[in-house]
Every structure is written in structure tokens, then in C-alpha cells.
N, C-alpha and C positions, 0 to 999 in steps of 0.2 A: 428600104424603109428607113427613114430617119430615126436617130436614137431619141428616146424619151427622156434619158438622165438629165442632159443640158437644158431641155425644155422646162423641167421641174424647177430647176435653179433660177431660170430667167424669171418665171413667175413669182417666185419668192422675192426676187430683187425688185420687181414691180410693185408688189404689195408694200415693201418697205418704203418705196419712194412715195406711194400714196399716203401712207401713214405719216410721213414726215411733212407732207404738204398740209395735212389737216391738223397737225399739232399746234397748240397756241404758242404765242410769242413768249421768249424766256422771261420777260418783265412784267407779264400779266399778273392780275391780283390772284387768280386761281393758282397760278404756278407758284407764287410765294406762299399761299396758304398750305399747299401740299408739302413745300419744303419745311414750313414751321411744324406741321403735324408729324412729319417724319421725324424730325429731330426730337420732339417731345415724346414720341412713342420709344425711340431708341434709349432716351435718357431714363424714362420710366422702367423700361425692361432691364436696363443695366443696373439701376439702383435696386430693384427688386432682387435681381440675381445676386448682387454683391451682399445684400442683407441676408438672403437665404444661405449663402456659403458661409457667412459669418455666424449665423445661428447653428448651423450643422457642426462647424469646426468647434464652437463653444460647447455645444452638447457632448461632443466626443471627449473634449478635454475634461469636462465634468465626470463623464463616465469613466475615464481612465483614472481620474483622481479618487473616485469612489472605489475602484478595483484596487489601487494601491493601498488606500486605507484599510480595506478589509484584509488585504494580505498581511500588512504590518500588524493589524489587530490580532489575527490569527496566530502570528509568530509569537506575539508577547504573551497571548494566553497559553500557548503550548509550553513557553518557558516557565510560566508560573506553575503549570501543572507538573512539570518536571521537578522543580524545586519543592513544592508541596510533598510529592510522593518520595523525594529523597529524604526530606526532613522527617515525614511520618514513618519512614523505614527505620529510624533510630529506635522507636518504640518496639518494632518487631526484632531488632537486633538484641535489645536488652531483654525481651521476653525469651528469645533463643538462648541467651546466656543464663537465664534462670532455669530453663527447661533442661539444660545440659548439665546442671549441678543440682545436687540434692539440698545443698546448703550454700547460700550466698551470704557472706559476712558483710558487715558495713565497710570495712576496708577494701574488700573485693569490689562491691558495688561502686565505691568512690573511684577506685582505679579504672574500672571499666567505663563508668559514665563520664569521667572527666575527659577521657580521649574522644568519646563521642560529641561532647559539648564543643570541644576545641576544634573538632574537624567540621562541624557543621554550623555555620552562622544562623542565627535565629532561634537556636535552641535555648529557651530561658531557663529550664530546670528539668531535671529527671528524677523520679522518685519511686518509691515502691510503698503500697499501703496495704497491710493485711486486714482482713475482715475480723472484727472484734464485736461479739455479741454483748448486749447491755449487762448480762450477768458476768461477763469476764472482764468489764471495764476496769475495776479496781485493780484486780491482780495484774492486768496488763500494764497499767500506768505504773504500778509499783515495780514491775520487772525492768521496765525501761529506765526508771529512776536509779535501780540498782546498778544499772550498766554504765553509770557515768553522767547521766542527765537528771539531776536532783529536781529541776523545775518542770519536768515533762508533764503535760496533761493533754487530753484530747480537747481541741478547741474548734471554734467556729466564729464567723464574723457577724457582728450585730449590724444594725441599720447604719451606724456611723462608721463602719469599716474597721472597727477595733476587734482584736482577737480576744474572745472571752471563752470561758469553759463551755463545752458543747452541751446542749440540752439533752434530754432524755429521749432516746430512740431505740428501736430494736436492734439494729445494726450500726456500727461505726466503721469508718475506713480511715483511719488516721494515718498520715504520711510519716513512715518510720524511717526510711532512707531517703535522702534528698541530697542532690548535688547540683550546682555548686552550693554547699551548706552555708557559706559565709554570705552569699548574696541572697539566699532564699531561707533564712532562719525562720521566718514567720510561717512557712508552710510545715515546718516540723511539728507534728502532732495535729495539723489541720485535718478536720474530718471531711473527706470529700463528699460524704453523704449529706452533708449540711447544704450543699449547693444543688439546687434542683437540676440544673443542667448536667452536672457531673453525676448526680444520682441517675438520671436516665441514661446517661452514657454507660455507667457501670452495669445497669440492668441489661442493656443491649448487648454489651461485651459478654456478659454471663450467658446470655442466651445463644448468641452466634459463635462465640469462641474466637471472634476476630476483634481487631481494633475498633473503637468507637470514638468519635470526636465530637466536640461541642465548643461553641464560642462563648467564652466567659468575659465579664467585665469586673474584675476585682476593684474595689473601691479605693485601694491604696496605691493604684498606679497613676502615673501622670497622664495628662490629656492625650498625647500623641502616642502612647503606649496602652491605651485603655483595652483595646481588643486583644485578648489572649486566646490562643487555640489550644484547648486541653484535649489530650488524646489518652484514653485508658485501654488496657488490654489485661485480661486475666493471666496471672502467673503466680505460682506457689513457691514456697521457701521453707524447707524442713527445719525450722528452728523452734525446737520444743519449748525453749526457755522463755520465748517471747509471746507465744500464742498458747493460751490454754483452751482446749477445745473439747466439746462434748464428745461422748463415745461415739465411735463410727464415723466421725467427721475427719476429712482429710486435713493434716497439719499444715499450717502456714499458707492457707489460701488467701490470695490477695490480687492486687491489681498494680501493674506498671502505670505510672502516671508521667506524661510528657507535656510540658508547658512550652508553647512556641510563641514567639512574637510575630504577629501577622505582618506588621510593617517590614521587619527585617527580612523575612522570606520573600516579599513582594519586591522589595528594593534589590535584593541579591539577584533575583530572577531578571530584572529589568536593567541591571548595571551594564550588560554587554551590548545593549541597544543604544544607538545614537538618538538624541533628543530631536524629535520631528514634530512635536506638538500634538500629543494624544493623551487625553485625560482618562483614567481608568477608575471604575467604581466596583467594589466586591460586595455581592449581596449574598446572604446566607439564609436558609429557612429559619423562620421564627417559631416560638412555641405556639402562637396564635394561628398558625397555618399560612401566613403570609410570608413576606421577606423583610429582612432589615439590613441596613448598610453596616458592613463589618470593617470596611477600609476604603478610604477615598485617597487617590494618588493623583494629584494635578500634575500636569507636565512642568518639569523645571523652567520651560520657557516662559511660563507665567511671571517668574521672579523678575525677568527682563523687561516685561511690559505689563505689570499688574494693574496699573490704572486704566489701561486702554481695553484690556481683555481678561477679566477675571474668570476663575474656573466656574463651571456650571454647578449649581448646588444639586445634590442627588434627587431632591424632590421635584426638579424641573426635567428630569431625564425623559419622562413620559412625553413631554411636549417638544422635546428637542427633534431636529431634523435628522441629519445623517448620523447614524451611530450603528455599532456592531455588538451583538451579544454572542457570548459562548459559555460553556459550562466547564468546570473542573471538579474533579472528585476528591473529596477530603474524607477519607475513611469511609464512614457510612452515610456522608451527606454529598449532595451535588450543589455547589455554589455557582451563582450566575455572575459572569464577568462582563460588564458593559464598557465599551471603548467609545469616546466621543472626540471628534477632532476639534482642535481650535480653529477659529476663523482664519488664522495666519497660516495654518497647515493647508487649507484649501487654496488660499491666495497665493501660496508658494508653487502650487501645481499649475497655475495659469502661465500661459506664454503669450507672446506678442503675435503668435501665428494668426489667430481669428482677426485681430485688429489690422494686421499687416494685409490679410486677404481682402478685408472690407476697403481699406484705403486703395489697394491695387485695382480692385473692381471699379471703384469710382473714378480712378485716374483713367482706366481703360475706357470707361463709359464717356468721359469728357473728351478724350481723344477721338472716339468713334463719332460722337455728335459733330465734332469740328471737321472730321474727315468727310462725313456725309454733306455737311454745309458746303465745304470746298467743292466737293464733287458735283453737287446740284448746281453751284454756282458756274461750272464750266459745262453746263449742258449745251450751250450754243456751239462750243468747239467740238463737242462729241457728235453733234448732228453733221457738223462739216466733215468730221472724219468718217462718218457713215457714207456720205456721198463718195468720198474718196475710195473707200473700201468696197463700194458697189462696183466701180469700175475694175478694181482688182479681182473681184469676184468672176467677172466675165472672162478675164484672162486665165483664171484658174480652172475654168470648166474644162478646157481641153486637157490640162494636166490631170484633172479628175478622170476624164475619160480614158486616158492612157493607163492610169493607175488601176482602174477597174478592169481593163482588158488584160493587164499583166498580172492580176492578183492570182494567188494559188487556189482560191475557191471559185466555184461557179456561181455567178450572180444572175438571178431571174427576177424580172419585174412583171407581174401579172395582175389582172383585175380580180374582182371577187367571185367571178365566173370561171376563174382558172385560165383564161385566154393569156398567152405569153405576149407581152408587149415589148420587152427589151431583154437583152442578155449580154454577157461578155465573152471574149474569146475562149476562156477556160471552159464555159459551158459547152461550146461547140467541140472542143477537144475531148471532154470526158464522154459525151454522149455519141460522138461520130456523125453528128448532123451538121449541115451547113447552116449559117445564121438565117438565111432566107426560109429554110425547112422548119426550123424551130419557131420562127415567128408566126408560122402558119398553124402551129399546133397548140394544144392545151396541157395543162399539168397532168390530166388524165392520160395523155399519150406517153409521158416519160416515167411516171411514178407507178411502179408495179403494185404498190399496196394502196393506191388511191381508193378512198371510201368517200362518197359524196357528202354524207352527213357529217362524218368526223372532220374531213379537211375544210369543208365550208364554214363549220363552226369556228375553226381556228382564225379564219379570215373575217369573222364579224364580231370579235370580241371589243371590250372597251379599251381605250387607249392605255390606261395605267396597267393593263394586264400584259402588256408587250414589253420586251421581245419574248417570243416562245421558241423553245428549242425542243426538238424531237428527232427521232431517228426513222429513216425510210429506206426504200430500195429503188433505184433508178434503173430503167431499161435502156441499153444501148441500141444503136441502129441495127446491129448484127443479132439482136436477140438476147445477148448476154446481160447479166445484172451485176450490180455492185452495191454495197451498203453505203448509205450517206448520212451525215448529221446536218439537219436543216435548222437555220436559225431565221425566224420570220419577224419582220417589222412592218408597220403600216406607213404610208406616205399619203398625204392629202394633195390631190391634183385637180384643180378646177372644180372643187366641190365634190370629187369623186375619190373614194378610197382605193388606193393601189397597194399591192403587197410586195415588199421587196424580200426575197429569199435568198440566203447564202447557203449553198450546198457543198459539203466537204466530203471527199472520199475517205472513208474510215476503214478501208479494207486492212491496210497494214496495221492500224491501231487495234482493230478487233483481233487480228492474229496475235499481236503482242500481249493483249489482255488475256486471250485464251492460254498462251503460254504461261503467263504469270499464274492464273488460275490453277493450271496443271501443276506448276512447281509448289504452289501453296498446298494443294493436295497431298503431294509427296511429302512436304515438310511436316504436315499435321499427321500423316500417317506414321512418320518417324517418331514424332514426339508422343503420339499415343501409345507406342509400343514400349517406351522407356518406363522404368520401374520408379523413377524420380517424379516429383511434382514439378511441373515446368508451365510457364506462362508467358504472356507478352503484355507489357504495360506501356502506356504513354508516360512521357517524363513527368506529367502531373499525377500519375498513379491510376489512371483510368484502365480498367481491364479490357484487353483486346482480345486475347486468345488464352485458352487454358487447355491442358492435354486431359485426356480421359482419365489417366491415373488419379490426378488430383480431384476430378469430379467424382469418380467412383468411391474414393476414399471417404468423402463426406456425404455421399448419396444425394447430390444435388445436380441440377442441369446447368448447361452453359448459358441459358437465358437468364438464370437467376443471378449471374455474376458479370456477364458481358455489359460493358457501358457503365458499370458502377465503380466508385472508388475502391481500391483493393482492400483498404482497411475496413470498409463497411460490408464486406462479403461474409457469407455464414461461417467460413472458417475461423473467424476471429470474434464471433459474436459472444463468446463466453466471457470476454475480459474488455472492459473499456480502457484500462491501463495499457493493455497490449495493442488495442487500436491506436491509441495516441502514439505509442512508441513506433508502430509501423508507418504512421503518417509523417513522424519526423525522419524515420530512416529513408522514406522515398524522397523527401525533400533533399536530404544529403546526397543520395544516389543520383538525383537529377543534376547535381553539381559536379558529377564525375567520380564520386567516391564509391568504392567497393564496400558493401555492407554485408557482414555475416554474423549471426547470433543464433542461439537456441531458443526456440519458441514453443508454446503448447498449441496443438491443432485439434480441433473439434472433429471427431470421427462420425461416421454415420449412425453408429449405435449409442452416441452420446458421450463416449469415453473421451477423455483428453490424452492425446499422444504427444511425445516429445519429437520435434522436428528441427533438424540442422538446416537453418534457412539462410539463403544468401540473396542479395540483389546486385545484379552486374549491369552497369550502364552501357549501352552501345552508342558510339560516337560516329559521326560522319567524318569526311575528309577535313572539314573545318574545325574539328574538335567539339562540336555541338552534340549534346546527348539527344538522341532521336528516339530511342526505346529503352525500356528497363526489362530485364529478364529475372523474374523471380524463380528460384529453384529451391526445392526441399527434399530432404531425406528423412524417413521415419526411423528414429534412433531410440524408440521406446525401450525396446529389449535391451540395448546397450546401457541406457540409463537405469534400467531395473538391475542389471547385472552389476553396474557400478555401485549402486545403492546397496545391493546385498553384500558386495565385497566389503564396503566400508562398515556395514553393520557388523559383519563377522570380525573385522579388525578391531572395531570398538569393543565388542563382547570379549574378544581375547585379551585386549588390555585391562578390562575390568576383572577377568579371572586372574591375570597376572598379578594385579594389585591385590586381590583378595589372598592369593597365595603368599605374596610378599608380607601382607598384614600377619597371616598366621605364623610365618617364620619370625617376624619381629616379636610377636607375643611369646613364642617359645624361647627366643633369645632373652627377653626381659625376665622370664620366669626362671631360666637357668641362671642368669646373672644374680638375681635378687634372692633366690632360693638355694639351689644346689650349689652354686659356685661359692656362695658365702658359708655354707655348712662345710664343705671340703676345705676352704681356706681356713676356717676355724680349727678343724681337726688337724691340719698340717701344723698350725701354730701350737696346738697342744702337744703333738708328738715332738716338735723341736724343743719345747721346754722341758720335756722329760730328761733329756741328757744333762741339762744344767741342775736339776733337782735330784737326780738319781743317787748321788753320793751324800749330799748334805741334808737333804729331806726326803727320805724313801717314801714316807706316807704321803707327803704332797705329790711325789712323782706317781704313786700308784693312783691317787685321786685324779691327777691330770690325765693318767692313761684311761681311766674308766670314762672320764669325760669325753675324751677324744673318741673312744669306741662308741659312746651314745651318739655323738654328732655323726659318726660314719653310718650308724644304723638309720638315723633321720635322713641322711643323704641318700641312702638306698631306698628308703620309703618315698622321698621326693622323686627319685629317679622313676620308680614304678608309676608314680602319679602322672609324671610327664609322658611316659610311654603310653599310659592308658588314655591320656588326653589326645594324643595324637592318632594312635590306633591300638586300642587295648588288646593285649594278648588273647583275652577270651574271645575276641572276634575271630581270630585265626584258628583257635582251638575248638571252640563250641558253636560258632556260627552267630547270626544276626540276632535270634531271639535271646540267647544268653547275654549278648553284648548290651542289648536294649535293657534287659533286667538289671544288669550290672550298673548301667547308666542311670536307672531310675533309683536304684538304691543310693547312689552317690548323692542325688539330689535330695532324697528323703532324710539322709543323715544331716545335711545342712539346714533342714527345716523347709517349710514352704507348703504348697498346696498338696492335697491328695491326688496321687497319680494312679490312674486305672490303665493297665496294659492288656489289651485283648488281642489274642492271636490264636490260630489253630493249634490243635494238639500236635500235630506234625508239621514241620516247616523244613523243606529240603534246603541244602546249602545252595548258595548262589555263587556267581562268579566274583572273585575278590574286589574287582573295581565297583561292581553293583553293591556288594555288601558294604563297602566303605562308604559309598554314596548315600545309601539308606541310613547308615548309622550317623553320618554327618547331618542329614536332613532331620532326623529325629533329635539329635543333640541340639541344633540350632533352635528347634521349635521348642524344646523343654527349657533352654536357657532363657529364651525371650519371655516365655510364660511365667517362669518363676521370678524373674527379674522385673517384668513390667505389667503383667496383666492383672495382678490384684484378685485372681479367681481363687476360690477355695477348692476348685476341683479340676483336674486336667485328665483328658482321656486320650490314649494313644492306641491306635488299631493298626495291626500289621497282617495283611492276608496275601495269599498267593493263589492265583488262577493258573489255567493251562498256558495262558499267554502273557500275563502281566503280574507285576508285583504292585500292591496298592498300599500306600502309607497315609493314614487319615489321622488328623490331629485336631482336637478341639478344646477350647476353654470357654469359660462364662464369666470373663472379666470385663475390663472397661472397654476393650476394643480400640479401634482407631479407623481413620478414613484412609483407605489405600490410595486414594488420588493425591493426598497431601503428604505422602512419604517422601522425604528429601533424597536426593542423589547420594548424600554421605552416609545414609543408613543402609548398609550392605546386607542385613540379615536376609530380608525377603528376596533381594536381588540374588544373593548367593544361592538360595533354595531353587530359584527359577532357573539359573544357569546350570546348577548341577543336574537338575532334571533335563534340561535341553540337551546337555552334552551326552547324556545316556539315552537320548531318543525319547525321552518322555515329556511330560507336561505337568505344571504345577498350577493349581487354582487356589486363590486366596480370596475368602469371603469374610468381611468384617465391616463393622459400623460402630460409631461411638455408642458405648454402653450396651452392645450387642455381642460382645465376646469375638473370638477369632475361630474360624473353621478353614483349615488347610487340607487339601486333597492333592497328593502327588502320585502318579502313575508312571511306572517304568516298564519297558518291554523286557520281557524275560529272555535271557540268552545263558547258554550252559557255561559252566566253569572250564577254563582252558586246562587241558590234560598237562600233568606234570607241574602245577603251580604250587603243590603242597597242601591244597585244601582238604580238610578232613570232612568226611560225610558222616 
């Protein structure tokens, strides 16, 4: 039977020849119109596409410019916040200076304030104003005049900005200390209560105990410095000569006043930034409930081109286009900062890219239209070439026949009924039939899995659905079978559809795939048995495989992570910052870098664990990264141990500091007391030799004085020994030692001390007795010095397992969360309790007194330590 393959090609050639015979001449009117419309269509499409690209690039540039503007604005707002916080901290430093001293003199205030003003630019002045009641005004003004200020009086500003005598009011807050005094003499005696804003700030500071700020506009400042930031904070000064107070009132109650130049603070914050054309406006809450402009900072670039682009007035900000708003904290207020870009700022962000893209698109469009015109103009030559190629096609048919016969795959040509019409030599070799035998057969005879409905549906699909690839099983002449991969395509021959099938023997490929699957199972089994978290990622970070250890740790399934970006998996859902860090790490690893870092990992129970995480790139022979291997180990226990060790080291250093402080105090007391007395006695005895012969009475008097100083030295020695560890503690135990300690405090005056303890109290181990004594000593010292309580209660009791020390006063109290690191009293009590295996609980609040409970585990005295029972 003659082959069908060349017949199909011949028929196609004949159709081409008929099509050429019926085509119109090149110069016909219809042909010219088609050429014209084709050129117009291409030109319209090119121009439209060029404009679209230009619009997209321009929009992208605008978006990038807006993002840069927002970033630059946020950086400047953050800088302003830092500068404001630093300047307002000056008031807190001055308040801390007052709280650390019972009496601050004018000279001390000047010395301390001058260093703060010189250190911080924008601090206009610092002052202290006591509270003076109306009944105390005359005596207060006279006391200040007696101290060297004969013209002093409490003043206020009238409507013309002049400083006049203050009107009558219940309370005055005159500025008594002020620095720089020479530049701020008008503030000396100025009543802060006369200014509504300052008065509100004083009330708020009195209520909260924290700094309060307000924006004031003194009438005597020039225009560009009108807006001043006033900050007040409560602070007392024990100067009884300057403040006459009613009975029961704390002496020297007053307020720290800090005056700051808003413009200087803003300019200092923005000095480090380059000028890129951003105007800034500062708004603060007004007394009416709205906002007012407190500072306007146009970009210095306006000065270069003021006529062309003036700064936008604050009243027009609401109607402006692009702008960015942020907030800053100013003590008790939140101010709004608005950033507006200059037009030149946005114009500088534009590039020639969109314009270049538009011009390039138009040039390409013009070239393409010219090319199509030239191409259609040569249509006649193309038709001539078609005729020449038709002859060449006939010559290639034989070569095509030989190519098909020698192909590595089997070729079958059959109709839609499955009748085999043609085939190549490879088909005969794989099936074991002769060509004549196969031409008399159908697809049903050689395909073991042939299903009429399924296979015939593949032969009757639409043309756009081809080619179709599927797998099947062919049967040889001897009855054996082998797997094949079939690729099916349609051919139209004389109005009839024929199907061209290419069958490839995939026996070896299937065997290799099965081997790969077996190897993959072995690899997964090994990975799933490891204790580490291991996975496999694509270079772009898509999860391919994860071992069971990592899945079980977080309680998730492989389906919830496979095919997803690694940084979006549930392991990292607790932190967006960590997700971004992982995304960047994967990008670096995809470039060949080895990444290792410590990260937090979300466990199944919701806890965060620390993981030693690494990303290792896997490269092929060409050096290209083909896989990424993420690996992790749970190091939570190690991190906890390290943290516990660091905590212990820190506590040890604190205890050593406390011991060093006690040693320094003892050294100071020996140097200032005992050593001075012994030195004086030594000088007296040395003088006796010189007076013995010429002045016996004087020598006897000198001797008696030396004896007296030695007795005082002995008393000082006993006092020092008692302060370190009183002998009564070793002789009579903790109850007697506490009674002795209470008697010492009662002799120096102070609150009434009630000591409650059982009738019988057994001796404790010396370290425990010493610790209990130190705790009670620290509590009594703090209560007598700071609490201002009229009564203090100390309770000491012993159970079968524990020793309880309970202390309580009813004084001014304090906020335990606000205790600074430098105040070692409470910290010392807690650490002494911890070192003895106990626990200390401190309960207090302002004006609620202090209640301290310390519990120690009871352990017996060490035999042979000399403790008396």
C-alpha cells in the first residue's frame, strides 16, 4: 500500500497553487486599501501602547516620589521628637536635683542650671517658683528683698506686655530662681499663676506629679520668637526663710519652670538633614478644643526662588494635595506635624524615563509601519518565491519520508474509526509486525487499554485542544506489553480528519522514575527521623518539602506550607518584622550566601522558642543555586540558661556594689569620727611633754582633755561596731538586737515604733540573724528618714518552717514602679531575702504608706559557731 504521508503534502501544495491563482493582482484597488488599513491599524496600536507605557511609568515615578517624601517626612518628625524629649528632659534633671537635696540655694541653682542651658540649645531659661498664699505675700516679698533684691515684688503682665504688680489671687507662683538671670530678669518675680496656660499646666503637674507643658506667647518677644514652650514640674525646696507656710503644710512646695524656644529646637533637629524642599507646620491643641499653629518652618530652598514658589500658608493646608502628618509628644500634649513638599521637590523626582519610553515607542511604531509598507510592496516577489518553494517541497517529501522511518518514536496515521492508514519502520520494530500486517489492523488491536468512548472522544475534539498527550499500553505480536506515551495531533485530508499519533516507549523512563521515587522515600525517611528542623526550598523561597520534626513542633500539616513562600508559613506568623528579615535572607541565599541567625519559632502550644536557624544554598556544576536548605535547632533551653546566668552575674555585681558602698560608709565614718578623735588625743599627749615643766596645771588640763577624747573615741568605736553587727546580736539574739536598734532611733527622735514578737524566740543561724537585722535596720532607716509617718510597726514571728518579718508605716508612700536603679534600699532587701532562699514583697502607693513582708526559710545554727541560746 502506498504511503499516505506524501499524498497529504501534495494536496496542500495544490491548494496553495489554487489560492495563488484566485488572488487579486498586486496593483488592484482592494489590495491598496488593505495595505492602507493595515498601516493605520499598526500605527494606532503602536501609539496607544506607547502612551500606555508612558502613563504607567509616570504613575510609578509619582508613587516612588510620594514614598520618598513620606520617608523623609517621617525621619524629620522623629528627629524633632528626639530633640523635644531631650530638651524637656532638662526639667526632669533639674527636678531630680531638687529631690536629691533638702535645700537648693540660689548659687547651687545657678551652677547646675547654667550647665544645662549651655549643653542644650533652645533652652531659653530655667527657674523655680514656690507657692505663696495671698496671706503670705507681704512677708515673702520682704524676705526676698532682705536677701539682696530690694526692688523684688510679685508681678504679672498687663495687656500692653508691661510687668506690673500682680493682682490679688488665692495663690501666687512667683519665679524666685531664674537662669540665665541676666537675659531673663523680667521673669524674676513673675507670677506663673497669672498666665492661664501656665496655671492649667501647674494644676495638671500637681495632679499627676509629672511634667506639664503649654505654648505661651509673651507679649515682649519679637515676631520670630513669639511661640515659647513652657514646661512646669512639681519640686520642693526646704528654705524656711523664704516661704512662710501654714501649720501642717510641706515647706518650700513649688514648681520647676523651663522656657524653651520652639524655633531653636526645631532648627536643631533639622540641621542634620539636607535641604530637599519640604515645608513643616507644627500644630498644638488650643484651649478652645481645636488646633493652632505654633511654628511654621518653610524650606530654605524658598529663599533661592521665593518669587516663583512661595511657602504655603497654614490656612491652606487642608486644600493642599500631597502632604504627610505625624504626631510628637510634648510632655502632657500631642502636637501634630504636617509636612508639605514644594513643587520643585516633586519635579526633581521626575526622570526622562517615561518620555524616552514614549519616544522609543513612537519611533518603533514608525519603523514597523514602514516595514509593513515595504513588505506588502514586495508581495509579487513573495508569490514568485512561493512557486519556487513548492517545487522544493516536492523534493523534500522523500527526505521527510526517510526522516519519519528513521525516527526514534513510532508514527501512526489512522482515521477517526481507528483504522491504521500509515506508519513508520519504528512502529513495526516495536510491535513485531510487518508493515502489511499493521496496515490491516486497527488501534484496538495494538492498544491493550483501548476504550472506545474514551479514545474516540480524543479523536473528535476541537482543533485548538490539540495536541493531546496521554499514556497507554501497547501489545506486541508475541503477546507481551510495554508502556508508551502517545502524542496525538489532527490532519485534514480531502475534507476528512486523520489522526497522527507518536508513540514513545517509556519503559526505561518509568523504571528511572520509580527509582527516583524510591530514593526520595528513603531521603524523606532519613529527614523525618532527625531531631532538627529541615526543609527544601526553591531559590525564590517556595517550600517544596519539610520533615516531620518541623511540622510536629508547630502542630501543622505539610499541605499548609507546601507551595507557599517560606516567610508566610505558620512558623513565622507571630512577627511581620521576622517575616521581612527571612524574605531578605532568602534573597541573599539565592545569590550563594550562607545565612545563619537566631530567630523565634512559634510552637504548637503557642509559645515562642528560640531557634538556631540557617539557610544553605545548593549549587549545580555551573555554580547556579538550584535549592535552598533551611535548617533549625531548638535552643530555647540554652537561651534560658544563658539568661539565668547573666541574671545571676548581674545580681552578684549589685551585691558587691552594695557591700562596697557599706565599706565606704564605714571608712568615711572612721575617717571623719574615730580617726579625728584619736588624732586629737595624740596631739594632746604630745603637748604634755612640752608643758610638764613650765606649766604643770596646763599639762594636767591637756591630759584630762586627751583622756576625754579617748573616751569619746571608745564610744564612737562601740557605735561603729554596733552599726556593722551589734554585740548584743551575738550575745542575746535578734529580738534584743531589734530592741536596741529601736531604742537608738527613739533617742534621735522620730515616729513612734511598735515592736511585736512572741514571748519566746529561739536563736537563729548567725547569717540568718544578721540578714533579719539588716532588713529591719534598712526599713527603720527609710521610714524615719522619708515616710513622715507618726507611727511605725515592726513584727517578728517564727513558725516551724519560716521566719516572718513584717514592717508597716502610714506615711506618704511611693510608687514601686518609679523607684530608680540608683536607690538601693528596696533592692538590698530583696537581694538579702533571695540569697537566704526567701522572698520580699513590697506594697505601697502615694499617700498609702508602705507595707513590707519578708519571709525566710528556717535553718538551724551551725554547731561550734559560738551562738548563745
